[in-house]
Biotite code that builds the C-alpha atoms (Angstrom):
import biotite.structure as struc

atoms = struc.array([
    struc.Atom([11.498, 22.595, 0.527], chain_id="A", res_id=1, res_name="MET", atom_name="CA", element="C"),
    struc.Atom([12.847, 21.451, -2.823], chain_id="A", res_id=2, res_name="LEU", atom_name="CA", element="C"),
    struc.Atom([12.529, 23.087, -6.211], chain_id="A", res_id=3, res_name="LYS", atom_name="CA", element="C"),
    struc.Atom([10.602, 21.033, -8.735], chain_id="A", res_id=4, res_name="LEU", atom_name="CA", element="C"),
    struc.Atom([13.705, 20.856, -10.911], chain_id="A", res_id=5, res_name="SER", atom_name="CA", element="C"),
    struc.Atom([15.620, 19.309, -7.982], chain_id="A", res_id=6, res_name="GLU", atom_name="CA", element="C"),
    struc.Atom([12.880, 16.734, -7.460], chain_id="A", res_id=7, res_name="VAL", atom_name="CA", element="C"),
    struc.Atom([12.777, 15.852, -11.158], chain_id="A", res_id=8, res_name="LEU", atom_name="CA", element="C"),
    struc.Atom([16.538, 15.452, -11.272], chain_id="A", res_id=9, res_name="GLN", atom_name="CA", element="C"),
    struc.Atom([16.618, 13.239, -8.170], chain_id="A", res_id=10, res_name="SER", atom_name="CA", element="C"),
    struc.Atom([13.867, 10.915, -9.420], chain_id="A", res_id=11, res_name="ILE", atom_name="CA", element="C"),
    struc.Atom([15.097, 11.099, -13.040], chain_id="A", res_id=12, res_name="ARG", atom_name="CA", element="C"),
    struc.Atom([11.754, 12.012, -14.518], chain_id="A", res_id=13, res_name="MET", atom_name="CA", element="C"),
    struc.Atom([10.676, 14.562, -17.090], chain_id="A", res_id=14, res_name="SER", atom_name="CA", element="C"),
    struc.Atom([8.457, 17.461, -16.117], chain_id="A", res_id=15, res_name="ARG", atom_name="CA", element="C"),
    struc.Atom([5.745, 16.160, -18.468], chain_id="A", res_id=16, res_name="ALA", atom_name="CA", element="C"),
    struc.Atom([5.888, 12.692, -16.911], chain_id="A", res_id=17, res_name="GLY", atom_name="CA", element="C"),
    struc.Atom([5.684, 14.162, -13.431], chain_id="A", res_id=18, res_name="PHE", atom_name="CA", element="C"),
    struc.Atom([2.630, 16.233, -14.308], chain_id="A", res_id=19, res_name="TYR", atom_name="CA", element="C"),
    struc.Atom([0.964, 13.195, -15.922], chain_id="A", res_id=20, res_name="ARG", atom_name="CA", element="C"),
    struc.Atom([1.441, 11.287, -12.662], chain_id="A", res_id=21, res_name="MET", atom_name="CA", element="C"),
    struc.Atom([0.207, 14.300, -10.726], chain_id="A", res_id=22, res_name="ARG", atom_name="CA", element="C"),
    struc.Atom([-2.984, 14.474, -12.808], chain_id="A", res_id=23, res_name="SER", atom_name="CA", element="C"),
    struc.Atom([-3.658, 10.851, -11.812], chain_id="A", res_id=24, res_name="ARG", atom_name="CA", element="C"),
    struc.Atom([-3.040, 11.653, -8.148], chain_id="A", res_id=25, res_name="GLY", atom_name="CA", element="C"),
    struc.Atom([0.211, 9.665, -8.105], chain_id="A", res_id=26, res_name="GLN", atom_name="CA", element="C"),
    struc.Atom([2.775, 12.365, -7.275], chain_id="A", res_id=27, res_name="ALA", atom_name="CA", element="C"),
    struc.Atom([3.823, 14.254, -4.163], chain_id="A", res_id=28, res_name="PRO", atom_name="CA", element="C"),
    struc.Atom([1.943, 17.414, -3.304], chain_id="A", res_id=29, res_name="ARG", atom_name="CA", element="C"),
    struc.Atom([3.171, 20.669, -4.834], chain_id="A", res_id=30, res_name="LEU", atom_name="CA", element="C"),
    struc.Atom([3.183, 23.945, -2.924], chain_id="A", res_id=31, res_name="HIS", atom_name="CA", element="C"),
    struc.Atom([2.984, 27.274, -4.719], chain_id="A", res_id=32, res_name="LYS", atom_name="CA", element="C"),
    struc.Atom([4.819, 30.009, -2.860], chain_id="A", res_id=33, res_name="LEU", atom_name="CA", element="C"),
    struc.Atom([3.578, 33.629, -2.811], chain_id="A", res_id=34, res_name="PRO", atom_name="CA", element="C"),
    struc.Atom([6.276, 34.537, -5.343], chain_id="A", res_id=35, res_name="ASN", atom_name="CA", element="C"),
    struc.Atom([4.840, 31.919, -7.745], chain_id="A", res_id=36, res_name="GLY", atom_name="CA", element="C"),
    struc.Atom([7.629, 29.360, -7.353], chain_id="A", res_id=37, res_name="HIS", atom_name="CA", element="C"),
    struc.Atom([6.706, 25.685, -7.009], chain_id="A", res_id=38, res_name="ILE", atom_name="CA", element="C"),
    struc.Atom([8.176, 23.608, -4.183], chain_id="A", res_id=39, res_name="ARG", atom_name="CA", element="C"),
    struc.Atom([7.876, 20.062, -2.838], chain_id="A", res_id=40, res_name="VAL", atom_name="CA", element="C"),
    struc.Atom([8.355, 19.339, 0.844], chain_id="A", res_id=41, res_name="ARG", atom_name="CA", element="C"),
    struc.Atom([11.120, 16.826, 1.497], chain_id="A", res_id=42, res_name="ARG", atom_name="CA", element="C"),
    struc.Atom([8.786, 14.860, 3.810], chain_id="A", res_id=43, res_name="ALA", atom_name="CA", element="C"),
    struc.Atom([6.146, 14.621, 1.052], chain_id="A", res_id=44, res_name="ASP", atom_name="CA", element="C"),
    struc.Atom([8.750, 13.413, -1.442], chain_id="A", res_id=45, res_name="LEU", atom_name="CA", element="C"),
    struc.Atom([10.139, 10.818, 0.987], chain_id="A", res_id=46, res_name="ASP", atom_name="CA", element="C"),
    struc.Atom([6.646, 9.530, 1.807], chain_id="A", res_id=47, res_name="ALA", atom_name="CA", element="C"),
    struc.Atom([5.793, 9.295, -1.890], chain_id="A", res_id=48, res_name="TRP", atom_name="CA", element="C"),
    struc.Atom([8.995, 7.401, -2.651], chain_id="A", res_id=49, res_name="LEU", atom_name="CA", element="C"),
    struc.Atom([8.251, 5.025, 0.238], chain_id="A", res_id=50, res_name="GLU", atom_name="CA", element="C"),
    struc.Atom([4.807, 4.221, -1.185], chain_id="A", res_id=51, res_name="THR", atom_name="CA", element="C"),
    struc.Atom([6.404, 3.461, -4.551], chain_id="A", res_id=52, res_name="LEU", atom_name="CA", element="C"),
    struc.Atom([8.827, 0.985, -2.985], chain_id="A", res_id=53, res_name="THR", atom_name="CA", element="C"),
    struc.Atom([6.029, -0.625, -0.958], chain_id="A", res_id=54, res_name="GLU", atom_name="CA", element="C"),
    struc.Atom([3.903, -1.046, -4.089], chain_id="A", res_id=55, res_name="ASN", atom_name="CA", element="C"),
    struc.Atom([6.849, -2.584, -5.939], chain_id="A", res_id=56, res_name="ALA", atom_name="CA", element="C"),
    struc.Atom([7.170, -5.391, -3.398], chain_id="A", res_id=57, res_name="ARG", atom_name="CA", element="C"),
])
């Protein structure tokens, strides 16, 4: 599982932009761990990126 900061850095997006996309249902699913940290599963991120490339075609 990836930290949100790692995801944002890899996709070169601001936190605010990511949360705007998330509010529209256009971002990978976030998981809140018991310690309160936010994570994104690598598989969810890869699937999301694949849908973006498919939509761009």
